[in-house]
C-alpha positions as CSV (number, residue, x, y, z in Angstrom):
1,M,0.0,0.0,0.0
2,V,1.4,3.4,-1.0
3,K,0.9,6.1,1.6
4,S,0.5,9.7,0.3
5,S,2.8,12.4,1.8
6,T,1.3,15.0,4.1
7,I,1.1,18.7,3.4
8,K,3.7,19.2,6.1
9,Q,6.1,16.7,4.5
10,R,5.7,18.4,1.1
11,D,6.3,21.8,2.5
12,S,9.4,20.5,4.4
13,L,10.7,18.9,1.2
14,K,10.4,22.2,-0.7
15,N,12.3,24.0,2.0
16,Y,15.0,21.3,2.2
17,I,15.4,21.4,-1.6
18,K,16.1,25.2,-1.4
19,V,18.8,24.6,1.3
20,A,20.4,21.7,-0.6
21,K,20.4,23.7,-3.9
22,N,22.3,26.5,-2.1
23,R,24.9,24.1,-0.9
24,I,25.3,22.7,-4.4
25,T,25.7,26.1,-5.9
26,N,28.2,27.2,-3.2
27,F,30.3,24.1,-3.6
28,W,30.1,23.4,-7.3
29,G,29.7,27.0,-8.5
30,S,26.3,26.2,-10.2
31,Q,23.7,23.5,-10.3
32,N,23.8,21.5,-13.6
33,G,22.1,18.3,-12.3
34,K,18.4,18.0,-12.9
35,A,17.5,14.8,-11.1
36,V,13.8,14.1,-10.4
37,I,13.3,13.9,-6.6
38,I,10.9,11.2,-5.4
39,F,9.8,11.0,-1.7
40,C,8.7,7.6,-0.5
41,N,6.4,7.7,2.5
42,D,6.6,3.9,3.0
43,L,9.5,1.5,3.0
44,D,8.2,-0.8,0.4
45,T,8.1,1.9,-2.3
46,Y,11.6,3.1,-1.3
47,Q,12.9,-0.5,-1.5
48,K,11.4,-0.9,-4.9
49,Y,13.3,2.1,-6.3
50,C,16.6,1.7,-4.4
51,Q,16.7,-2.1,-4.2
52,T,17.5,-1.9,-0.5
53,S,15.7,-0.8,2.7
54,E,19.0,0.7,4.1
55,G,20.0,4.3,4.0
56,A,18.0,7.5,4.0
57,G,18.3,8.1,0.3
58,C,19.8,6.9,-3.0
59,S,20.7,8.3,-6.4
60,I,19.8,6.5,-9.6
61,G,21.7,7.5,-12.7
62,T,21.1,6.1,-16.2
63,I,21.7,7.2,-19.7
64,F,18.0,8.0,-19.8
65,G,17.8,10.2,-16.8
66,S,18.5,10.5,-13.1
67,W,16.4,10.3,-9.9
68,I,17.0,11.0,-6.2
69,I,14.9,8.7,-3.9
70,L,14.2,9.6,-0.3
71,N,12.5,7.9,2.5
72,K,11.2,9.5,5.8
73,E,14.7,9.5,7.3
74,G,15.9,11.3,4.2
75,L,13.6,14.2,4.6
76,N,16.3,16.7,5.5
77,A,18.7,19.1,3.7
78,D,21.8,16.9,4.5
79,V,20.6,13.8,2.7
80,L,19.3,15.9,-0.2
81,A,22.5,17.8,-0.6
82,H,24.5,14.5,-0.5
83,E,22.4,12.9,-3.2
84,M,22.3,16.1,-5.3
85,S,26.1,16.1,-5.2
86,H,26.2,12.6,-6.7
87,N,23.9,13.8,-9.4
88,E,26.0,16.9,-10.0
89,L,29.1,14.9,-10.4
90,M,27.4,12.5,-12.8
91,T,26.0,15.3,-14.8
92,R,29.4,16.9,-15.2
93,V,31.3,13.9,-16.4
94,G,28.5,11.7,-17.8
95,W,26.9,8.5,-16.7
96,W,29.5,6.2,-18.3
97,K,32.6,8.0,-17.0
98,T,31.1,8.2,-13.6
99,K,30.6,4.4,-13.6
100,T,34.0,3.5,-15.1
101,K,36.4,6.3,-14.2
102,I,35.3,7.8,-10.9
103,P,36.1,5.7,-7.8
104,T,33.3,5.4,-5.3
105,W,35.4,6.8,-2.5
106,F,35.8,10.1,-4.5
107,D,32.1,10.4,-5.3
108,E,31.1,9.6,-1.7
109,G,33.8,11.8,-0.2
110,V,32.8,14.8,-2.2
111,A,29.1,14.3,-1.3
112,L,30.0,14.4,2.4
113,M,31.4,17.9,1.9
114,L,27.8,19.0,1.5
115,D,26.4,16.7,4.1
116,Y,26.7,17.9,7.7
117,R,25.2,14.9,9.5
118,F,28.5,13.6,10.7
119,V,30.7,16.7,10.9
120,G,29.2,20.1,11.1
121,K,32.4,22.1,10.4
122,Q,32.3,23.8,7.1
123,D,35.9,25.1,6.9
124,S,37.8,22.5,5.0
125,L,40.7,22.2,7.4
126,Q,38.3,21.9,10.4
127,R,36.3,19.3,8.4
128,Y,39.5,17.3,7.8
129,K,40.5,17.4,11.4
130,A,37.0,16.4,12.5
131,Y,36.7,13.5,10.1
132,A,40.3,12.4,11.0
133,S,39.3,12.5,14.7
134,E,36.1,10.4,14.0
135,L,38.1,8.0,11.9
136,S,40.7,7.4,14.6
137,F,37.9,6.7,17.0
138,L,36.4,4.0,14.7
139,S,39.6,2.4,13.4
140,R,43.3,2.5,14.1
141,K,44.0,3.2,10.4
142,P,41.9,4.3,7.4
143,I,41.0,1.9,4.7
144,P,43.4,2.3,1.7
145,L,41.5,4.3,-1.0
146,N,42.4,1.8,-3.7
147,E,40.3,-0.7,-1.8
148,L,37.2,1.6,-2.0
149,T,37.1,2.0,-5.7
150,T,33.9,0.2,-6.5
151,E,30.4,0.2,-4.9
152,K,30.9,-3.4,-3.9
153,E,34.1,-2.6,-2.1
154,F,32.7,0.4,-0.4
155,F,29.3,-1.0,0.6
156,G,29.8,-4.7,0.4
157,R,30.8,-5.7,3.9
158,N,29.1,-4.4,7.1
159,E,27.8,-1.2,8.6
160,L,30.9,-0.4,10.5
161,Y,33.2,-1.0,7.5
162,T,31.0,1.3,5.4
163,K,31.1,4.0,8.0
164,I,34.9,3.8,8.1
165,A,34.9,3.9,4.3
166,Y,32.8,7.1,4.4
167,F,35.0,8.8,7.0
168,T,38.2,7.7,5.1
169,S,36.8,9.2,1.9
170,A,35.6,12.4,3.5
171,A,39.0,12.9,5.3
172,A,40.9,12.5,2.0
173,I,38.7,15.0,0.1
174,A,38.6,17.5,3.0
175,K,42.4,17.3,3.3
176,K,43.0,17.9,-0.4
177,I,40.6,20.9,-0.4
178,A,42.2,22.3,2.7
179,I,45.6,22.2,1.0
180,K,44.8,23.1,-2.6
181,G,41.2,24.4,-2.6
182,K,38.0,23.2,-4.3
183,K,39.6,23.7,-7.7
184,E,41.2,20.3,-7.2
185,I,37.8,18.7,-7.5
186,Y,37.0,20.6,-10.7
187,N,40.5,19.9,-12.1
188,T,40.1,16.1,-11.4
189,L,36.8,16.0,-13.2
190,N,38.1,18.1,-16.2
191,K,40.9,15.6,-16.6
192,V,38.4,12.7,-16.6
193,N,36.3,14.6,-19.2
194,K,39.3,15.5,-21.5
195,E,41.6,12.6,-21.1
196,G,39.5,9.8,-19.5
197,V,42.0,9.6,-16.6
198,F,41.3,10.0,-12.9
199,E,44.0,11.6,-10.9
200,F,43.5,13.2,-7.4
């Protein structure tokens, strides 16, 4: 049975979309992604789209279009901005290059720069320090990035491993931005677009 969303949920979603769009524009410079946003008020519908009941949201990208799927836990600006960042990256390099050239750790790490659920610091150096601190609490050492290249490697074990993978990725991205600025993200994607090579 599909449950309809309430007026309050629809109004909240509109407000969260505005906040998330601002984060996208501030980080990426503009919003090029045009994913359709679908809010699922029941778990069965969410699971049908995302093929899992886990998580607060998921992004679906294909050569035919892209969608952001949210469940009740995803009805907030952080999840929206996170999923919109995935869509933004895919829009900028294309579906095929995202799947074949962009490692999962990079895509997830960048998305966490717009998602303040785990670390609220917005300054890149402070974000790096906060993620590194969280990471040291969870694990004695981060997971090597070359072991987080595919979705299966990133998400394929258990909840703790995936959390360590997220924090490892976020720390790597935040550190690079703190040292060289956000231009390193754009330069990386430009190289993927022009030469088909990922270097970060």
